[in-house]
SEMIFI-366057 format. One line per 2 residues: their letters; for each residue x, y negated, z of C-alpha. Coordinates in steps of 0.2 Angstrom, whole numbers, plus 5000, padded with zeros to 4 digits. Last residue first. Example, Ala and Ser with C-alpha at 12.3 -4.5 7.8 and 13.67 -1.06 7.14 Angstrom:
SA) 5068:5005:5036 ~ 5062:5022:5039
***
This chain:
XX) 4842:5405:5113 ~ 4860:5399:5112
XX) 4861:5388:5098 ~ 4851:5371:5099
XX) 4861:5358:5093 ~ 4872:5345:5098
XX) 4890:5341:5090 ~ 4902:5353:5095
XX) 4918:5345:5103 ~ 4937:5351:5102
XX) 4936:5367:5098 ~ 4935:5385:5104
XX) 4936:5381:5124 ~ 4945:5394:5134
XX) 4931:5403:5146 ~ 4929:5407:5165
XX) 4913:5414:5171 ~ 4907:5411:5190
XX) 4898:5422:5202 ~ 4904:5438:5205
XX) 4921:5434:5195 ~ 4924:5433:5178
XX) 4936:5432:5163 ~ 4940:5428:5146
XX) 4922:5421:5139 ~ 4925:5412:5122
XX) 4920:5394:5121 ~ 4910:5382:5110
XX) 4907:5364:5119 ~ 4890:5356:5119
XX) 4888:5337:5126 ~ 4888:5327:5142
XX) 4906:5329:5147 ~ 4919:5325:5134
XX) 4930:5339:5128 ~ 4947:5345:5128
XX) 4946:5358:5143 ~ 4961:5365:5149
XX) 4953:5378:5157 ~ 4934:5379:5156
XX) 4923:5385:5170 ~ 4907:5393:5167
XX) 4893:5391:5180 ~ 4884:5403:5193
XX) 4868:5400:5196 ~ 4856:5389:5210
XX) 4863:5372:5207 ~ 4860:5371:5189
XX) 4852:5386:5177 ~ 4862:5398:5170
XX) 4857:5409:5153 ~ 4859:5395:5141
XX) 4877:5393:5147 ~ 4882:5383:5159
XX) 4900:5370:5162 ~ 4913:5364:5172
XX) 4928:5360:5164 ~ 4947:5359:5170
XX) 4958:5346:5165 ~ 4967:5343:5180
XX) 4958:5327:5183 ~ 4941:5336:5183
XX) 4930:5338:5170 ~ 4912:5336:5170
XX) 4894:5343:5165 ~ 4898:5352:5149
XX) 4884:5362:5140 ~ 4889:5379:5133
XX) 4890:5387:5116 ~ 4894:5404:5119
XX) 4906:5416:5111 ~ 4907:5433:5119
XX) 4923:5441:5125 ~ 4917:5445:5143
XX) 4898:5443:5144 ~ 4894:5461:5150
XX) 4906:5458:5165 ~ 4894:5443:5171
XX) 4878:5457:5170 ~ 4891:5469:5181
XX) 4896:5458:5193 ~ 4878:5451:5195
XX) 4872:5471:5197 ~ 4887:5471:5212
XX) 4881:5456:5219 ~ 4863:5462:5220
XX) 4868:5476:5230 ~ 4881:5466:5243
XX) 4864:5454:5244 ~ 4852:5467:5248
XX) 4863:5475:5262 ~ 4869:5457:5269
XX) 4851:5450:5271 ~ 4844:5466:5277
XX) 4858:5465:5291 ~ 4854:5448:5295
XX) 4837:5451:5298 ~ 4840:5466:5308
XX) 4852:5455:5318 ~ 4840:5442:5320
XX) 4826:5451:5329 ~ 4810:5456:5318
XX) 4794:5447:5322 ~ 4782:5459:5323
XX) 4767:5450:5326 ~ 4760:5436:5316
XX) 4756:5418:5322 ~ 4769:5409:5311
XX) 4765:5420:5296 ~ 4748:5409:5296
XX) 4758:5392:5292 ~ 4757:5377:5305
XX) 4775:5380:5313 ~ 4787:5389:5301
XX) 4795:5405:5306 ~ 4812:5406:5293
XX) 4812:5424:5285 ~ 4830:5425:5279
XX) 4830:5420:5260 ~ 4840:5430:5245
XX) 4842:5419:5228 ~ 4842:5434:5214
XX) 4851:5432:5197 ~ 4852:5443:5182
XX) 4839:5454:5189 ~ 4844:5474:5189
XX) 4825:5481:5189 ~ 4832:5497:5198
XX) 4844:5490:5210 ~ 4831:5477:5216
XX) 4817:5489:5216 ~ 4827:5502:5228
XX) 4831:5487:5240 ~ 4813:5480:5240
XX) 4808:5499:5244 ~ 4821:5500:5259
XX) 4815:5485:5263 ~ 4798:5494:5266
XX) 4805:5510:5273 ~ 4813:5501:5287
XX) 4797:5491:5291 ~ 4793:5472:5288
XX) 4781:5468:5301 ~ 4785:5449:5302
XX) 4797:5445:5286 ~ 4813:5450:5289
XX) 4820:5448:5271 ~ 4812:5436:5257
XX) 4816:5440:5238 ~ 4819:5426:5226
XX) 4820:5429:5205 ~ 4830:5425:5190
XX) 4826:5434:5175 ~ 4835:5432:5159
XX) 4829:5438:5142 ~ 4838:5447:5132
XX) 4823:5454:5120 ~ 4810:5444:5124
XX) 4792:5454:5120 ~ 4798:5469:5127
XX) 4809:5461:5141 ~ 4795:5448:5146
XX) 4780:5463:5145 ~ 4790:5476:5157
XX) 4793:5462:5169 ~ 4775:5459:5168
XX) 4769:5477:5170 ~ 4782:5480:5185
XX) 4774:5462:5195 ~ 4757:5470:5190
XX) 4760:5487:5199 ~ 4770:5480:5213
XX) 4754:5468:5218 ~ 4749:5451:5216
XX) 4739:5438:5224 ~ 4756:5433:5236
XX) 4745:5430:5253 ~ 4762:5435:5261
XX) 4750:5448:5269 ~ 4746:5455:5253
XX) 4764:5456:5247 ~ 4767:5464:5261
XX) 4756:5478:5260 ~ 4759:5481:5241
XX) 4778:5481:5244 ~ 4789:5470:5231
XX) 4794:5456:5241 ~ 4796:5437:5237
XX) 4792:5437:5219 ~ 4800:5420:5213
XX) 4800:5421:5193 ~ 4813:5409:5187
XX) 4812:5413:5167 ~ 4827:5411:5155
XX) 4823:5413:5135 ~ 4828:5395:5132
XX) 4815:5383:5125 ~ 4822:5375:5111
XX) 4820:5391:5099 ~ 4802:5388:5101
XX) 4791:5403:5095 ~ 4793:5417:5109
XX) 4793:5404:5123 ~ 4777:5399:5116
XX) 4773:5416:5117 ~ 4776:5419:5135
XX) 4767:5402:5139 ~ 4750:5408:5129
XX) 4753:5428:5138 ~ 4751:5421:5153
XX) 4762:5417:5170 ~ 4750:5416:5184
XX) 4750:5429:5196 ~ 4769:5430:5194
XX) 4773:5411:5198 ~ 4785:5404:5188
XX) 4795:5391:5199 ~ 4807:5385:5184
XX) 4805:5384:5165 ~ 4820:5377:5153
XX) 4820:5369:5139 ~ 4837:5366:5130
XX) 4842:5356:5115 ~ 4829:5341:5117
XX) 4826:5332:5100 ~ 4807:5333:5099
XX) 4793:5346:5094 ~ 4799:5357:5109
XX) 4789:5347:5121 ~ 4773:5350:5115
XX) 4774:5368:5111 ~ 4780:5368:5131
XX) 4765:5359:5135 ~ 4753:5369:5126
XX) 4760:5384:5134 ~ 4759:5378:5151
XX) 4742:5373:5149 ~ 4728:5358:5145
XX) 4713:5358:5139 ~ 4706:5338:5143
XX) 4698:5337:5161 ~ 4714:5341:5169
XX) 4710:5350:5186 ~ 4723:5367:5181
XX) 4734:5361:5166 ~ 4749:5368:5175
XX) 4746:5384:5185 ~ 4763:5393:5178
XX) 4772:5380:5184 ~ 4768:5384:5203
XX) 4778:5371:5217 ~ 4784:5359:5201
XX) 4798:5361:5191 ~ 4801:5360:5171
XX) 4820:5358:5167 ~ 4824:5347:5151
XX) 4842:5351:5144 ~ 4851:5337:5133
XX) 4848:5322:5143 ~ 4856:5306:5134
XX) 4845:5293:5140 ~ 4835:5295:5125
XX) 4830:5313:5130 ~ 4825:5307:5147
XX) 4814:5294:5140 ~ 4805:5305:5129
XX) 4804:5319:5142 ~ 4793:5305:5153
XX) 4784:5299:5138 ~ 4778:5319:5135
XX) 4776:5321:5153 ~ 4764:5306:5154
XX) 4755:5311:5139 ~ 4753:5331:5145
XX) 4742:5322:5163 ~ 4751:5329:5177
XX) 4742:5343:5186 ~ 4738:5343:5205
XX) 4739:5357:5216 ~ 4732:5353:5234
XX) 4743:5346:5247 ~ 4762:5340:5248
XX) 4766:5345:5265 ~ 4753:5356:5272
XX) 4752:5365:5255 ~ 4772:5366:5256
XX) 4772:5375:5273 ~ 4774:5392:5266
XX) 4776:5409:5277 ~ 4757:5414:5272
XX) 4758:5409:5255 ~ 4744:5396:5252
XX) 4743:5396:5234 ~ 4735:5381:5229
XX) 4750:5370:5228 ~ 4755:5351:5227
XX) 4762:5341:5213 ~ 4763:5346:5194
XX) 4774:5343:5178 ~ 4789:5337:5188
XX) 4804:5335:5177 ~ 4821:5338:5180
XX) 4835:5332:5171 ~ 4851:5339:5162
XX) 4867:5331:5155 ~ 4869:5323:5173
XX) 4870:5307:5180 ~ 4849:5307:5178
XX) 4841:5292:5171 ~ 4833:5280:5184
XX) 4815:5283:5184 ~ 4799:5273:5181
XX) 4809:5263:5170 ~ 4802:5248:5162
XX) 4813:5235:5171 ~ 4803:5218:5173
XX) 4810:5212:5189 ~ 4801:5214:5204
XX) 4806:5204:5218 ~ 4811:5209:5237
XX) 4815:5196:5249 ~ 4816:5206:5265
XX) 4807:5198:5282 ~ 4803:5216:5291
XX) 4785:5215:5282 ~ 4794:5213:5265
XX) 4805:5230:5267 ~ 4787:5239:5269
XX) 4781:5232:5254 ~ 4796:5236:5244
XX) 4795:5256:5250 ~ 4777:5257:5246
XX) 4778:5268:5231 ~ 4787:5280:5242
XX) 4771:5285:5248 ~ 4768:5302:5244
XX) 4785:5306:5250 ~ 4781:5302:5268
XX) 4792:5283:5274 ~ 4796:5281:5290
XX) 4805:5265:5291 ~ 4819:5258:5306
XX) 4826:5276:5309 ~ 4835:5280:5325
XX) 4820:5279:5336 ~ 4820:5298:5329
XX) 4809:5306:5342 ~ 4797:5295:5344
XX) 4792:5289:5327 ~ 4795:5307:5320
XX) 4777:5311:5316 ~ 4779:5328:5305
XX) 4775:5336:5290 ~ 4776:5320:5279
XX) 4789:5312:5289 ~ 4801:5328:5284
XX) 4794:5328:5267 ~ 4802:5315:5260
XX) 4808:5297:5268 ~ 4817:5292:5281
XX) 4824:5274:5279 ~ 4839:5264:5290
XX) 4839:5245:5289 ~ 4856:5238:5291
XX) 4860:5224:5302 ~ 4874:5232:5312
XX) 4881:5242:5298 ~ 4879:5260:5296
XX) 4892:5272:5302 ~ 4882:5281:5318
XX) 4866:5281:5308 ~ 4871:5290:5295
XX) 4878:5305:5305 ~ 4861:5305:5316
XX) 4850:5303:5298 ~ 4861:5317:5291
XX) 4859:5328:5306 ~ 4839:5326:5305
XX) 4840:5331:5287 ~ 4851:5346:5289
XX) 4841:5352:5304 ~ 4825:5350:5295
XX) 4833:5360:5280 ~ 4840:5374:5292
XX) 4822:5375:5299 ~ 4812:5377:5281
XX) 4803:5366:5270 ~ 4805:5348:5279
XX) 4818:5341:5266 ~ 4823:5322:5267
XX) 4826:5308:5256 ~ 4837:5298:5267
XX) 4839:5279:5263 ~ 4850:5268:5269
XX) 4846:5248:5264 ~ 4861:5234:5267
XX) 4873:5247:5262 ~ 4892:5244:5267
XX) 4893:5259:5278 ~ 4884:5270:5267
XX) 4896:5269:5252 ~ 4900:5259:5238
XX) 4883:5252:5238 ~ 4870:5253:5223
XX) 4863:5236:5218 ~ 4845:5228:5224
XX) 4834:5217:5213 ~ 4816:5225:5215
XX) 4818:5232:5199 ~ 4834:5243:5206
XX) 4825:5248:5220 ~ 4811:5254:5211
XX) 4822:5264:5199 ~ 4830:5271:5216
XX) 4814:5277:5222 ~ 4810:5285:5205
XX) 4828:5294:5203 ~ 4825:5300:5221
XX) 4808:5307:5217 ~ 4815:5318:5203
XX) 4831:5324:5215 ~ 4816:5328:5230
XX) 4808:5339:5217 ~ 4825:5346:5212
XX) 4827:5355:5230 ~ 4833:5348:5247
XX) 4843:5332:5252 ~ 4846:5317:5244
XX) 4855:5301:5251 ~ 4852:5285:5244
XX) 4861:5270:5248 ~ 4856:5252:5246
XX) 4863:5235:5243 ~ 4856:5219:5243
XX) 4860:5202:5235 ~ 4868:5188:5245
XX) 4858:5172:5244 ~ 4868:5159:5234
XX) 4878:5146:5246 ~ 4870:5130:5249
***
């Protein structure tokens, strides 16, 4: 009697870094259950789509991915849709291609659901809550859910109320990532600056940054900082700890007071301007990234002009611009004054052109500078792909190193020689640098 063939899995991850963390946890559980990774989706026994359901484009991408993978999967394979989309919608009738629906907060039930359809799934003694990332950087979620209830956002309905993770649990996970070669730790959550809320013991983002900076991570980066909650304690922790890069992702969404109130952002233009002034005065050279929404219901020509003027005057290092997406179940979905597609597109392109000019100037200012960069990979032509401390992965530009002679996963010293609007191009100064804490 032959041995039972080991089951294989294929996992497609869509959406934000929070989904990447979830996928690493799903994958660790599958490996612990005795499954191995398939080379592709067509040969896999288990095909999983970790979906995004945040805005319409993401929902469309998730559904198209399910349909595409369903076409090519094996006859007896199992197709699972997990993540935010099945948490937001009941899709059992409209997506009958899917065998198992698993909302983001029920991922740990996957093995049980597979057992219910006849799979033999065990549990190996692997003490690992997530797979190590395949990159020299790793995301770590410090909270879940959101209490801000912005008028345009479906996240509170999908993820529920804000919950802080216990600090010891975060530290343990950070140590695991560091031990597995991660050089950069990136803190994420729906609102990282609200961290500590709801915990019995005294906890805050500033205290957490101080603890994380005590062990051997080279860079610690902060994303998703809400302008209403970024306080002096967290700013002081950034100043005091060299390992915390002087970079803040500060989503603003707009600057006009009427629209900020309508969006339920809980801040005013004056508060935002004072916060930016404080950050730049207390942390010279800080890199600021933000996001804006154009075409929010009722946005007038004058209000858009105010946003454009603010963006040009403030000169953010990087800006993500989103066209308003009406999301069912949100307060803004019922707002009057929706703008036509042409107007939204025109405003998007106008703001994008303005920011591209600013970004090009910021890029040009780095020419001839020497930087210590984190090398992600090297292609077959010897071209290296890296980032400086002033660039977050996947959302900012990168540094491309011609004739790179270093191994991925470590730091490389380079000199910046040219730029385009998004990326920098550099020459390597030495063969390989040991790990360190330069570039803050």
